gemmi code that builds the backbone of each chain (N, CA, C; Angstrom):
import gemmi

chains = {
    "A": [
        ("UNK", (93.720, -10.687, -68.899), (93.006, -11.768, -69.596), (92.340, -12.699, -68.581)),
        ("UNK", (91.044, -12.892, -68.736), (90.314, -13.795, -67.843), (90.524, -15.247, -68.276)),
        ("UNK", (90.016, -16.178, -67.443), (90.260, -17.600, -67.705), (89.248, -18.199, -68.673)),
        ("UNK", (87.977, -17.840, -68.491), (86.901, -18.507, -69.254), (86.101, -17.509, -70.094)),
        ("UNK", (85.705, -17.973, -71.281), (84.805, -17.202, -72.139), (83.482, -17.970, -72.223)),
        ("UNK", (82.371, -17.236, -72.112), (81.054, -17.887, -72.012), (80.221, -17.577, -73.251)),
        ("UNK", (79.561, -18.597, -73.760), (78.587, -18.390, -74.838), (77.277, -19.059, -74.438)),
        ("UNK", (76.176, -18.342, -74.600), (74.849, -18.889, -74.267), (74.015, -18.960, -75.540)),
        ("UNK", (73.437, -20.117, -75.806), (72.510, -20.250, -76.930), (71.110, -19.885, -76.413)),
        ("UNK", (70.718, -18.626, -76.656), (69.444, -18.136, -76.115), (68.251, -18.893, -76.689)),
        ("UNK", (68.423, -19.472, -77.864), (67.311, -20.229, -78.459), (67.072, -21.555, -77.742)),
        ("UNK", (68.097, -22.038, -77.040), (67.957, -23.322, -76.335), (67.596, -23.139, -74.867)),
        ("UNK", (67.988, -21.988, -74.302), (67.760, -21.771, -72.871), (66.273, -21.915, -72.547)),
        ("UNK", (65.983, -22.735, -71.511), (64.593, -22.954, -71.126), (64.336, -22.526, -69.688)),
        ("UNK", (65.216, -21.671, -69.176), (65.025, -21.048, -67.860), (64.970, -22.046, -66.716)),
        ("UNK", (65.755, -23.126, -66.790), (65.827, -24.035, -65.646), (66.485, -23.337, -64.448)),
        ("UNK", (67.412, -22.446, -64.734), (68.043, -21.679, -63.655), (69.198, -22.379, -62.978)),
        ("UNK", (69.607, -23.531, -63.477), (70.703, -24.245, -62.820), (72.022, -23.494, -62.965)),
        ("UNK", (72.161, -22.696, -64.030), (73.391, -21.901, -64.189), (73.469, -20.825, -63.105)),
        ("UNK", (72.310, -20.272, -62.761), (72.281, -19.233, -61.717), (72.657, -19.851, -60.366)),
        ("UNK", (72.230, -21.086, -60.149), (72.610, -21.780, -58.915), (74.114, -22.023, -58.862)),
        ("UNK", (74.669, -22.450, -59.992), (76.077, -22.852, -60.003), (77.021, -21.652, -59.985)),
        ("UNK", (76.638, -20.585, -60.657), (77.510, -19.404, -60.722), (76.657, -18.144, -60.635)),
        ("UNK", (76.125, -17.871, -59.436), (75.170, -16.763, -59.297), (75.779, -15.393, -59.550)),
        ("UNK", (77.093, -15.305, -59.453), (77.714, -13.998, -59.681), (77.978, -13.736, -61.163)),
        ("UNK", (77.741, -14.762, -61.970), (77.981, -14.613, -63.413), (76.675, -14.642, -64.211)),
        ("UNK", (75.762, -15.559, -63.824), (74.535, -15.736, -64.613), (73.324, -15.148, -63.896)),
        ("UNK", (72.382, -14.711, -64.693), (71.085, -14.280, -64.166), (70.030, -14.597, -65.216)),
        ("UNK", (68.781, -14.733, -64.763), (67.678, -14.908, -65.712), (67.087, -13.538, -65.990)),
        ("UNK", (67.022, -13.183, -67.266), (66.483, -11.860, -67.587), (64.957, -11.879, -67.568)),
        ("UNK", (64.349, -10.755, -67.852), (62.897, -10.641, -67.788), (62.169, -11.609, -68.699)),
        ("UNK", (62.834, -11.999, -69.765), (62.231, -12.946, -70.706), (62.429, -14.390, -70.307)),
        ("UNK", (63.039, -14.607, -69.126), (63.253, -15.982, -68.669), (64.386, -16.675, -69.396)),
        ("UNK", (65.322, -15.906, -69.903), (66.483, -16.482, -70.608), (67.738, -16.109, -69.834)),
        ("UNK", (68.683, -17.053, -69.770), (69.910, -16.800, -69.018), (70.759, -15.752, -69.732)),
        ("UNK", (71.285, -14.851, -68.924), (72.238, -13.852, -69.411), (73.525, -13.990, -68.611)),
        ("UNK", (74.642, -13.768, -69.262), (75.903, -13.702, -68.528), (76.200, -12.234, -68.265)),
        ("UNK", (76.538, -11.936, -66.999), (76.823, -10.538, -66.666), (78.119, -10.072, -67.325)),
        ("UNK", (78.946, -11.052, -67.685), (80.203, -10.735, -68.343), (80.517, -11.835, -69.352)),
        ("UNK", (81.172, -11.497, -70.414), (81.492, -12.501, -71.438), (82.678, -13.356, -71.023)),
        ("UNK", (83.555, -12.800, -70.165), (84.733, -13.538, -69.715), (84.840, -13.428, -68.203)),
        ("UNK", (85.327, -14.487, -67.564), (85.390, -14.505, -66.109), (86.472, -15.461, -65.631)),
        ("UNK", (86.848, -15.302, -64.363), (87.747, -16.271, -63.721), (86.959, -17.247, -62.847)),
        ("UNK", (85.667, -17.033, -62.703), (84.832, -17.844, -61.817), (84.693, -19.265, -62.383)),
        ("UNK", (85.307, -20.241, -61.692), (85.262, -21.633, -62.168), (83.857, -22.215, -62.082)),
        ("UNK", (82.958, -21.519, -61.386), (81.569, -21.989, -61.308), (80.891, -22.043, -62.665)),
        ("UNK", (81.430, -21.327, -63.654), (80.801, -21.338, -64.975), (80.923, -22.718, -65.640)),
        ("UNK", (81.982, -23.455, -65.270), (82.149, -24.813, -65.822), (81.032, -25.711, -65.292)),
        ("UNK", (80.790, -25.616, -63.976), (79.706, -26.372, -63.361), (78.357, -25.920, -63.936)),
        ("UNK", (78.223, -24.637, -64.178), (76.972, -24.103, -64.735), (76.693, -24.707, -66.111)),
        ("UNK", (77.725, -24.791, -66.933), (77.549, -25.359, -68.276), (77.190, -26.840, -68.193)),
        ("UNK", (77.865, -27.545, -67.283), (77.598, -28.987, -67.151), (76.203, -29.259, -66.603)),
        ("UNK", (75.703, -28.355, -65.776), (74.410, -28.608, -65.141), (73.233, -28.132, -65.991)),
        ("UNK", (73.498, -27.429, -67.086), (72.385, -26.936, -67.915), (71.694, -28.120, -68.594)),
        ("UNK", (70.424, -28.383, -68.274), (69.732, -29.540, -68.866), (69.627, -29.445, -70.383)),
        ("UNK", (69.669, -28.233, -70.936), (69.534, -28.057, -72.382), (70.882, -28.005, -73.094)),
        ("UNK", (71.959, -27.966, -72.337), (73.266, -27.834, -72.971), (73.386, -26.515, -73.714)),
        ("UNK", (72.773, -25.479, -73.139), (72.716, -24.185, -73.839), (73.936, -23.308, -73.564)),
        ("UNK", (74.816, -23.740, -72.642), (75.961, -22.909, -72.271), (77.255, -23.593, -72.706)),
        ("UNK", (78.083, -22.837, -73.372), (79.410, -23.341, -73.745), (80.448, -22.480, -73.048)),
        ("UNK", (81.464, -23.137, -72.475), (82.540, -22.409, -71.804), (83.859, -22.775, -72.494)),
        ("UNK", (84.589, -21.759, -72.908), (85.866, -21.944, -73.590), (86.978, -21.307, -72.765)),
        ("UNK", (88.198, -21.768, -72.971), (89.347, -21.057, -72.397), (89.466, -19.720, -73.132)),
        ("UNK", (89.607, -18.668, -72.360), (89.606, -17.329, -72.974), (90.827, -17.105, -73.848)),
        ("UNK", (91.906, -17.876, -73.568), (93.134, -17.664, -74.349), (93.192, -18.538, -75.604)),
        ("UNK", (92.083, -19.177, -75.951), (92.084, -20.024, -77.145), (90.693, -20.481, -77.464)),
        ("UNK", (90.583, -21.556, -78.225), (89.276, -22.051, -78.635), (88.895, -23.334, -77.897)),
        ("UNK", (89.745, -23.782, -76.965), (89.479, -25.055, -76.307), (88.210, -24.959, -75.459)),
        ("UNK", (87.264, -25.865, -75.734), (86.021, -25.878, -74.976), (86.227, -26.707, -73.716)),
        ("UNK", (85.892, -26.148, -72.569), (86.086, -26.869, -71.311), (84.769, -27.415, -70.764)),
        ("UNK", (83.643, -26.917, -71.245), (82.331, -27.468, -70.800), (81.258, -27.025, -71.758)),
    ],
    "B": [
        ("UNK", (55.391, -69.617, -73.620), (56.338, -70.235, -72.689), (56.826, -71.564, -73.262)),
        ("UNK", (55.914, -72.476, -73.504), (56.219, -73.753, -74.150), (57.433, -74.441, -73.528)),
        ("UNK", (57.405, -74.719, -72.247), (58.489, -75.458, -71.589), (59.498, -74.569, -70.922)),
        ("UNK", (60.394, -74.032, -71.703), (61.470, -73.201, -71.142), (60.935, -71.807, -70.792)),
        ("UNK", (60.979, -71.451, -69.500), (60.388, -70.158, -69.109), (61.353, -68.972, -69.194)),
        ("UNK", (62.552, -69.190, -69.753), (63.580, -68.134, -69.711), (63.069, -66.815, -70.299)),
        ("UNK", (62.531, -66.869, -71.520), (62.107, -65.621, -72.173), (60.894, -65.012, -71.482)),
        ("UNK", (60.034, -65.875, -70.942), (58.868, -65.383, -70.211), (59.305, -64.602, -68.970)),
        ("UNK", (60.270, -65.179, -68.248), (60.779, -64.489, -67.056), (61.509, -63.198, -67.447)),
        ("UNK", (62.265, -63.268, -68.546), (62.975, -62.073, -69.016), (61.992, -60.966, -69.403)),
        ("UNK", (60.900, -61.378, -70.041), (59.888, -60.391, -70.459), (59.288, -59.697, -69.244)),
        ("UNK", (58.954, -60.473, -68.229), (58.348, -59.882, -67.023), (59.349, -59.003, -66.281)),
        ("UNK", (60.559, -59.533, -66.114), (61.584, -58.747, -65.407), (61.934, -57.487, -66.201)),
        ("UNK", (62.016, -57.630, -67.528), (62.344, -56.476, -68.369), (61.284, -55.396, -68.279)),
        ("UNK", (60.017, -55.812, -68.278), (58.930, -54.842, -68.206), (58.924, -54.088, -66.889)),
        ("UNK", (59.060, -54.826, -65.795), (59.044, -54.168, -64.484), (60.278, -53.286, -64.289)),
        ("UNK", (61.431, -53.772, -64.796), (62.655, -52.962, -64.690), (62.503, -51.681, -65.503)),
        ("UNK", (61.943, -51.817, -66.704), (61.738, -50.634, -67.552), (60.839, -49.632, -66.850)),
        ("UNK", (59.785, -50.127, -66.191), (58.861, -49.219, -65.504), (59.567, -48.490, -64.354)),
        ("UNK", (60.339, -49.256, -63.570), (61.039, -48.633, -62.438), (62.039, -47.591, -62.933)),
        ("UNK", (62.748, -47.897, -64.026), (63.732, -46.949, -64.563), (63.044, -45.715, -65.149)),
        ("UNK", (61.932, -45.944, -65.842), (61.174, -44.815, -66.399), (60.693, -43.908, -65.269)),
        ("UNK", (60.132, -44.522, -64.223), (59.643, -43.730, -63.088), (60.792, -42.946, -62.458)),
        ("UNK", (61.949, -43.608, -62.312), (63.115, -42.930, -61.746), (63.534, -41.744, -62.601)),
        ("UNK", (63.518, -41.929, -63.909), (63.921, -40.846, -64.814), (62.921, -39.684, -64.754)),
        ("UNK", (61.626, -40.014, -64.703), (60.600, -38.955, -64.619), (60.762, -38.180, -63.310)),
        ("UNK", (60.971, -38.925, -62.222), (61.147, -38.274, -60.914), (62.364, -37.339, -60.951)),
        ("UNK", (63.470, -37.825, -61.511), (64.673, -36.984, -61.547), (64.489, -35.787, -62.485)),
        ("UNK", (63.729, -35.987, -63.566), (63.437, -34.853, -64.448), (62.670, -33.778, -63.697)),
        ("UNK", (61.744, -34.207, -62.854), (60.991, -33.240, -62.051), (61.883, -32.607, -60.985)),
        ("UNK", (62.846, -33.376, -60.471), (63.797, -32.823, -59.498), (64.662, -31.755, -60.170)),
        ("UNK", (65.061, -32.004, -61.414), (65.839, -30.999, -62.154), (65.040, -29.703, -62.282)),
        ("UNK", (63.755, -29.847, -62.568), (62.917, -28.669, -62.798), (62.556, -27.958, -61.500)),
        ("UNK", (62.205, -28.737, -60.459), (61.664, -28.103, -59.248), (62.709, -27.886, -58.153)),
        ("UNK", (63.806, -28.626, -58.214), (64.894, -28.527, -57.233), (64.397, -28.554, -55.776)),
        ("UNK", (63.687, -29.622, -55.398), (63.162, -29.675, -54.035), (64.267, -29.815, -52.983)),
        ("UNK", (65.446, -30.253, -53.397), (66.539, -30.440, -52.439), (67.513, -29.269, -52.430)),
        ("UNK", (67.159, -28.195, -53.166), (68.013, -26.999, -53.169), (69.416, -27.318, -53.642)),
        ("UNK", (70.406, -26.820, -52.899), (71.802, -27.009, -53.304), (72.428, -28.275, -52.729)),
        ("UNK", (71.595, -29.114, -52.075), (72.172, -30.318, -51.464), (72.580, -31.357, -52.498)),
        ("UNK", (72.066, -31.241, -53.709), (72.493, -32.143, -54.785), (72.994, -31.307, -55.960)),
        ("UNK", (73.982, -31.858, -56.689), (74.518, -31.139, -57.850), (73.559, -31.318, -59.023)),
        ("UNK", (73.147, -30.213, -59.596), (72.221, -30.269, -60.721), (72.797, -31.083, -61.881)),
        ("UNK", (74.107, -30.955, -62.099), (74.735, -31.683, -63.211), (74.590, -33.189, -63.014)),
        ("UNK", (74.759, -33.639, -61.754), (74.637, -35.083, -61.477), (73.203, -35.564, -61.700)),
        ("UNK", (72.239, -34.766, -61.219), (70.834, -35.156, -61.368), (70.451, -35.210, -62.849)),
        ("UNK", (70.916, -34.223, -63.608), (70.612, -34.179, -65.042), (71.217, -35.388, -65.757)),
        ("UNK", (72.475, -35.691, -65.441), (73.128, -36.862, -66.063), (72.381, -38.148, -65.729)),
        ("UNK", (72.019, -38.294, -64.447), (71.334, -39.521, -64.017), (69.943, -39.624, -64.657)),
        ("UNK", (69.266, -38.486, -64.798), (67.951, -38.435, -65.457), (68.050, -39.005, -66.876)),
        ("UNK", (69.056, -38.552, -67.617), (69.219, -39.021, -69.004), (69.648, -40.483, -69.038)),
        ("UNK", (70.537, -40.858, -68.106), (71.046, -42.231, -68.105), (69.928, -43.223, -67.777)),
        ("UNK", (69.090, -42.888, -66.802), (67.971, -43.776, -66.461), (66.994, -43.891, -67.627)),
        ("UNK", (66.805, -42.801, -68.369), (65.909, -42.856, -69.541), (66.470, -43.817, -70.583)),
        ("UNK", (67.800, -43.762, -70.775), (68.430, -44.668, -71.751), (68.294, -46.124, -71.287)),
        ("UNK", (68.530, -46.355, -69.986), (68.390, -47.715, -69.458), (66.939, -48.199, -69.563)),
        ("UNK", (65.989, -47.289, -69.363), (64.573, -47.655, -69.488), (64.258, -48.096, -70.912)),
        ("UNK", (64.840, -47.407, -71.886), (64.638, -47.797, -73.287), (65.225, -49.187, -73.541)),
        ("UNK", (66.408, -49.434, -72.989), (67.051, -50.738, -73.186), (66.213, -51.847, -72.549)),
        ("UNK", (65.710, -51.603, -71.342), (64.888, -52.609, -70.662), (63.569, -52.823, -71.400)),
        ("UNK", (63.037, -51.756, -71.992), (61.802, -51.879, -72.783), (62.053, -52.741, -74.021)),
        ("UNK", (63.203, -52.544, -74.654), (63.558, -53.361, -75.822), (63.680, -54.829, -75.418)),
        ("UNK", (64.312, -55.071, -74.269), (64.436, -56.441, -73.771), (63.055, -57.050, -73.524)),
        ("UNK", (62.167, -56.274, -72.928), (60.792, -56.694, -72.651), (60.097, -57.132, -73.943)),
        ("UNK", (60.193, -56.308, -74.973), (59.516, -56.611, -76.239), (60.119, -57.804, -76.952)),
        ("UNK", (61.433, -57.826, -77.047), (62.103, -58.922, -77.766), (61.844, -60.252, -77.055)),
        ("UNK", (61.906, -60.243, -75.728), (61.668, -61.478, -74.975), (60.238, -61.982, -75.183)),
        ("UNK", (59.282, -61.051, -75.283), (57.889, -61.472, -75.526), (57.739, -62.123, -76.902)),
        ("UNK", (58.427, -61.582, -77.897), (58.365, -62.170, -79.247), (58.988, -63.562, -79.232)),
        ("UNK", (60.129, -63.686, -78.554), (60.855, -64.955, -78.559), (60.164, -66.011, -77.701)),
        ("UNK", (59.395, -65.575, -76.700), (58.782, -66.539, -75.781), (57.653, -67.330, -76.435)),
        ("UNK", (56.725, -66.654, -77.036), (55.649, -67.371, -77.721), (54.474, -67.745, -76.833)),
        ("UNK", (54.484, -67.364, -75.531), (53.323, -67.637, -74.670), (52.101, -66.915, -75.233)),
        ("UNK", (52.338, -65.696, -75.673), (51.318, -64.941, -76.392), (51.887, -64.715, -77.787)),
        ("UNK", (51.060, -64.893, -78.798), (51.538, -64.735, -80.179), (51.784, -63.258, -80.460)),
        ("UNK", (53.052, -62.855, -80.443), (53.402, -61.456, -80.695), (54.449, -61.420, -81.804)),
        ("UNK", (54.110, -60.742, -82.886), (55.045, -60.618, -83.999), (55.922, -59.386, -83.796)),
        ("UNK", (57.083, -59.330, -84.448), (57.916, -58.113, -84.355), (57.136, -56.860, -84.770)),
        ("UNK", (56.241, -56.999, -85.761), (55.448, -55.849, -86.211), (54.551, -55.321, -85.086)),
        ("UNK", (54.063, -56.257, -84.259), (53.167, -55.860, -83.170), (53.889, -55.031, -82.107)),
        ("UNK", (55.213, -55.071, -82.111), (55.967, -54.256, -81.150), (55.959, -52.781, -81.538)),
        ("UNK", (55.655, -52.491, -82.809), (55.667, -51.090, -83.251), (54.295, -50.590, -83.708)),
        ("UNK", (53.376, -51.502, -83.974), (52.025, -51.083, -84.390), (51.051, -51.396, -83.251)),
        ("UNK", (50.479, -50.362, -82.610), (49.569, -50.603, -81.486), (48.324, -51.372, -81.932)),
        ("UNK", (47.878, -52.309, -81.087), (46.618, -53.004, -81.348), (46.735, -54.334, -82.054)),
        ("UNK", (47.950, -54.770, -82.377), (48.103, -56.044, -83.087), (48.272, -57.243, -82.150)),
        ("UNK", (48.419, -56.972, -80.856), (48.583, -58.074, -79.896), (47.195, -58.525, -79.440)),
        ("UNK", (46.877, -59.808, -79.589), (45.525, -60.262, -79.225), (45.269, -60.262, -77.718)),
        ("UNK", (46.338, -60.374, -76.916), (46.176, -60.428, -75.460), (45.943, -59.018, -74.908)),
        ("UNK", (44.801, -58.814, -74.265), (44.454, -57.512, -73.672), (44.882, -56.362, -74.592)),
        ("UNK", (44.229, -56.244, -75.744), (44.706, -55.344, -76.804), (44.830, -53.878, -76.401)),
        ("UNK", (43.916, -53.391, -75.562), (44.010, -51.978, -75.167), (45.249, -51.753, -74.299)),
        ("UNK", (45.424, -52.646, -73.327), (46.556, -52.500, -72.406), (47.886, -52.641, -73.145)),
        ("UNK", (47.960, -53.597, -74.054), (49.223, -53.786, -74.775), (49.459, -52.649, -75.777)),
        ("UNK", (48.380, -52.131, -76.357), (48.536, -50.984, -77.270), (49.089, -49.776, -76.505)),
        ("UNK", (48.637, -49.606, -75.270), (49.168, -48.511, -74.443), (50.665, -48.684, -74.204)),
        ("UNK", (51.078, -49.930, -74.027), (52.510, -50.202, -73.840), (53.313, -49.851, -75.080)),
        ("UNK", (52.795, -50.210, -76.249), (53.486, -49.893, -77.506), (53.576, -48.376, -77.687)),
        ("UNK", (52.455, -47.692, -77.438), (52.442, -46.220, -77.589), (53.419, -45.560, -76.608)),
        ("UNK", (53.443, -46.068, -75.375), (54.357, -45.508, -74.368), (55.806, -45.674, -74.822)),
        ("UNK", (56.130, -46.853, -75.348), (57.507, -47.105, -75.790), (57.884, -46.189, -76.953)),
        ("UNK", (56.962, -46.017, -77.892), (57.274, -45.174, -79.055), (57.433, -43.700, -78.656)),
        ("UNK", (56.563, -43.251, -77.757), (56.687, -41.868, -77.290), (57.985, -41.670, -76.509)),
        ("UNK", (58.368, -42.707, -75.765), (59.599, -42.633, -74.980), (60.802, -42.471, -75.908)),
        ("UNK", (60.801, -43.219, -76.998), (61.885, -43.099, -77.986), (61.905, -41.677, -78.554)),
        ("UNK", (60.716, -41.149, -78.885), (60.633, -39.802, -79.475), (61.152, -38.746, -78.494)),
        ("UNK", (60.749, -38.867, -77.226), (61.188, -37.882, -76.230), (62.697, -37.971, -76.041)),
        ("UNK", (63.214, -39.203, -75.973), (64.659, -39.354, -75.762), (65.432, -38.787, -76.958)),
        ("UNK", (64.958, -39.108, -78.164), (65.661, -38.651, -79.368), (65.601, -37.134, -79.505)),
        ("UNK", (64.557, -36.528, -78.960), (64.391, -35.079, -79.120), (65.528, -34.309, -78.461)),
        ("UNK", (66.174, -34.908, -77.455), (67.272, -34.183, -76.806), (68.428, -33.998, -77.786)),
        ("UNK", (68.717, -35.067, -78.542), (69.802, -34.967, -79.519), (69.452, -33.990, -80.640)),
        ("UNK", (68.154, -33.818, -80.872), (67.706, -32.957, -81.980), (67.305, -31.562, -81.511)),
        ("UNK", (67.606, -31.230, -80.240), (67.054, -29.997, -79.657), (67.515, -28.744, -80.401)),
        ("UNK", (68.753, -28.767, -80.929), (69.218, -27.573, -81.652), (68.463, -27.416, -82.967)),
        ("UNK", (68.089, -28.558, -83.567), (67.393, -28.504, -84.855), (65.915, -28.129, -84.665)),
        ("UNK", (65.281, -28.709, -83.632), (63.844, -28.467, -83.479), (63.547, -27.246, -82.616)),
        ("UNK", (64.545, -26.782, -81.847), (64.348, -25.606, -81.000), (63.823, -25.966, -79.621)),
        ("UNK", (64.051, -25.069, -78.685), (63.697, -25.335, -77.289), (62.190, -25.464, -77.101)),
        ("UNK", (61.424, -24.650, -77.856), (59.970, -24.680, -77.658), (59.400, -26.044, -78.038)),
        ("UNK", (59.796, -26.553, -79.212), (59.309, -27.862, -79.649), (59.807, -28.957, -78.707)),
        ("UNK", (61.066, -28.797, -78.240), (61.623, -29.779, -77.308), (60.796, -29.811, -76.026)),
        ("UNK", (60.435, -28.630, -75.503), (59.642, -28.579, -74.260), (58.264, -29.205, -74.468)),
        ("UNK", (57.659, -28.897, -75.606), (56.321, -29.457, -75.877), (56.392, -30.975, -75.937)),
        ("UNK", (57.416, -31.476, -76.598), (57.562, -32.923, -76.706), (57.858, -33.540, -75.333)),
        ("UNK", (58.605, -32.795, -74.520), (58.946, -33.320, -73.195), (57.716, -33.445, -72.297)),
        ("UNK", (56.699, -32.605, -72.560), (55.453, -32.756, -71.789), (54.840, -34.130, -72.021)),
        ("UNK", (55.134, -34.734, -73.168), (54.599, -36.068, -73.478), (55.104, -37.122, -72.500)),
        ("UNK", (56.130, -36.788, -71.735), (56.651, -37.727, -70.740), (55.559, -38.129, -69.748)),
        ("UNK", (54.676, -37.166, -69.432), (53.585, -37.500, -68.509), (52.660, -38.543, -69.138)),
        ("UNK", (52.420, -38.410, -70.446), (51.590, -39.397, -71.148), (52.296, -40.750, -71.178)),
        ("UNK", (53.612, -40.726, -71.376), (54.396, -41.977, -71.365), (54.245, -42.661, -70.006)),
        ("UNK", (54.412, -41.882, -68.945), (54.327, -42.453, -67.598), (52.935, -43.012, -67.316)),
        ("UNK", (51.912, -42.246, -67.696), (50.533, -42.702, -67.459), (50.237, -43.964, -68.271)),
        ("UNK", (50.650, -43.976, -69.540), (50.381, -45.140, -70.392), (51.161, -46.361, -69.911)),
        ("UNK", (52.400, -46.145, -69.483), (53.215, -47.262, -68.990), (52.617, -47.830, -67.702)),
        ("UNK", (52.109, -46.941, -66.844), (51.483, -47.403, -65.602), (50.229, -48.223, -65.912)),
        ("UNK", (49.388, -47.693, -66.792), (48.155, -48.407, -67.166), (48.492, -49.744, -67.821)),
        ("UNK", (49.507, -49.742, -68.685), (49.934, -50.971, -69.350), (50.372, -52.015, -68.322)),
        ("UNK", (51.193, -51.594, -67.373), (51.700, -52.529, -66.364), (50.587, -53.082, -65.491)),
        ("UNK", (49.716, -52.178, -65.027), (48.643, -52.604, -64.122), (47.647, -53.524, -64.839)),
        ("UNK", (47.305, -53.164, -66.089), (46.250, -53.889, -66.801), (46.749, -55.152, -67.500)),
        ("UNK", (48.023, -55.175, -67.887), (48.507, -56.322, -68.670), (49.565, -57.139, -67.941)),
        ("UNK", (50.113, -56.613, -66.871), (51.222, -57.297, -66.209), (50.788, -58.542, -65.444)),
        ("UNK", (51.516, -59.631, -65.646), (51.237, -60.881, -64.931), (51.406, -60.702, -63.428)),
        ("UNK", (52.343, -59.814, -63.051), (52.674, -59.667, -61.626), (51.955, -58.504, -60.958)),
        ("UNK", (51.018, -57.877, -61.668), (50.447, -56.647, -61.120), (49.605, -56.874, -59.869)),
        ("UNK", (49.237, -58.132, -59.589), (48.461, -58.396, -58.384), (49.308, -58.602, -57.148)),
        ("UNK", (50.606, -58.684, -57.320), (51.482, -58.939, -56.161), (51.673, -57.670, -55.335)),
        ("UNK", (51.912, -57.884, -54.054), (52.018, -56.742, -53.138), (53.186, -55.830, -53.513)),
        ("UNK", (54.358, -56.426, -53.811), (55.530, -55.593, -54.093), (55.379, -54.836, -55.411)),
        ("UNK", (54.638, -55.432, -56.353), (54.419, -54.733, -57.622), (53.473, -53.556, -57.407)),
        ("UNK", (52.453, -53.799, -56.587), (51.527, -52.722, -56.253), (52.273, -51.592, -55.547)),
        ("UNK", (53.206, -51.994, -54.659), (54.005, -50.980, -53.953), (54.842, -50.170, -54.940)),
        ("UNK", (55.374, -50.856, -55.966), (56.167, -50.151, -56.991), (55.307, -49.117, -57.718)),
        ("UNK", (54.117, -49.550, -58.161), (53.241, -48.628, -58.899), (52.806, -47.451, -58.021)),
        ("UNK", (52.397, -47.770, -56.786), (51.914, -46.698, -55.908), (53.029, -45.727, -55.538)),
        ("UNK", (54.250, -46.261, -55.311), (55.383, -45.379, -54.989), (55.678, -44.452, -56.153)),
        ("UNK", (55.707, -45.037, -57.363), (56.015, -44.233, -58.550), (54.960, -43.151, -58.764)),
        ("UNK", (53.694, -43.551, -58.679), (52.608, -42.581, -58.890), (52.664, -41.489, -57.811)),
        ("UNK", (52.897, -41.909, -56.567), (52.952, -40.955, -55.463), (54.073, -39.945, -55.628)),
        ("UNK", (55.261, -40.451, -55.991), (56.410, -39.550, -56.154), (56.188, -38.561, -57.303)),
        ("UNK", (55.708, -39.094, -58.434), (55.488, -38.217, -59.593), (54.389, -37.200, -59.285)),
        ("UNK", (53.292, -37.669, -58.691), (52.188, -36.744, -58.369), (52.645, -35.692, -57.366)),
        ("UNK", (53.415, -36.107, -56.369), (53.905, -35.164, -55.359), (54.793, -34.094, -55.971)),
        ("UNK", (55.695, -34.519, -56.863), (56.605, -33.544, -57.479), (55.880, -32.633, -58.478)),
        ("UNK", (54.859, -33.185, -59.146), (54.058, -32.335, -60.049), (53.333, -31.269, -59.227)),
        ("UNK", (52.809, -31.676, -58.062), (52.149, -30.708, -57.180), (53.148, -29.668, -56.705)),
        ("UNK", (54.352, -30.127, -56.353), (55.416, -29.215, -55.902), (55.764, -28.228, -57.022)),
        ("UNK", (55.790, -28.762, -58.247), (56.122, -27.925, -59.408), (55.112, -26.801, -59.594)),
        ("UNK", (53.856, -27.104, -59.254), (52.806, -26.103, -59.485), (52.789, -25.026, -58.404)),
        ("UNK", (53.532, -25.243, -57.297), (53.557, -24.243, -56.235), (54.428, -23.063, -56.636)),
        ("UNK", (54.145, -21.873, -56.073), (55.024, -20.730, -56.331), (56.432, -21.046, -55.839)),
        ("UNK", (57.438, -20.682, -56.628), (58.817, -21.018, -56.290), (59.453, -19.948, -55.420)),
        ("UNK", (60.202, -20.403, -54.400), (61.001, -19.490, -53.598), (62.423, -19.536, -54.141)),
        ("UNK", (62.992, -18.373, -54.484), (64.350, -18.397, -55.031), (65.338, -19.030, -54.052)),
        ("UNK", (66.251, -19.835, -54.579), (67.290, -20.419, -53.734), (68.304, -19.332, -53.418)),
        ("UNK", (68.585, -19.100, -52.101), (69.487, -17.992, -51.767), (70.872, -18.177, -52.379)),
        ("UNK", (71.440, -17.058, -52.813), (72.784, -17.108, -53.393), (73.812, -17.366, -52.300)),
        ("UNK", (74.834, -18.182, -52.588), (75.912, -18.337, -51.622), (76.691, -17.032, -51.522)),
        ("UNK", (77.273, -16.781, -50.343), (78.042, -15.547, -50.193), (79.353, -15.671, -50.971)),
        ("UNK", (79.723, -14.566, -51.600), (81.002, -14.565, -52.319), (82.134, -14.465, -51.291)),
        ("UNK", (83.114, -15.317, -51.439), (84.243, -15.294, -50.526), (85.039, -14.011, -50.716)),
        ("UNK", (85.402, -13.395, -49.589), (86.199, -12.165, -49.687), (87.656, -12.429, -49.377)),
        ("UNK", (87.985, -13.716, -49.084), (89.370, -14.043, -48.730), (90.279, -13.949, -49.952)),
    ],
}
model = gemmi.Model(1)
for chain_id, residues in chains.items():
    chain = gemmi.Chain(chain_id)
    for i, (resn, *xyz) in enumerate(residues, 1):
        res = gemmi.Residue()
        res.name, res.seqid = resn, gemmi.SeqId(i, " ")
        for name, pos in zip(("N", "CA", "C"), xyz):
            atom = gemmi.Atom()
            atom.name, atom.element = name, gemmi.Element(name[0])
            atom.pos, atom.b_iso = gemmi.Position(*pos), 0.0
            res.add_atom(atom)
        chain.add_residue(res)
    model.add_chain(chain)
structure = gemmi.Structure()
structure.add_model(model)
structure.setup_entities()
């Protein structure tokens, strides 16, 4: 079981790319200029920073073992 | 003014403070988009400060308007704060100030409504920030009592220079920021 579960609201993503800066091993911008997570769950704590730095608030990070939202 | 200059001074200070805060917020918004400092600053901090300065700019703008109504040096009704063109003093310049304030409110509110209106509409509305900045600059220069002072001129020129420089930077082709190496320890 991983630590964090990631959800991206693709309708809100505006390709600022700050998530890729914060957690480059987890996030990437796809051909359409929308952020994709390479994995739905991860132990990389950078995803919390990625969610906080998203200017659109398009990324939600939850604890994988429950519904608690951490960012 | 009519004797007590308190509200007159508050109006002038509020207007200049609002302009400086607006310029700061616009500059930081461009920093969020263009990332001229790379990884040397945390994007989350810049984004938070961008929004906070915008909120403070709105508060200072409200202070500017309310103080002008209460002062009475120029006859300004509460209605004139929301309807452009009702202020007899330099009507074009003051109308630009009213329009800038209203657009600023709309842009700020759009963030809270971004899920409802969608990212595309939010981005289009955010482009109006440039119009807000231009109108606020014109309003300050054309209607401001202090616009002839050296330090005020320095404020306007610094703000215009920073915004223009970052807009130019934004238009340049972007070099990807290198990924940090993953620790193997």
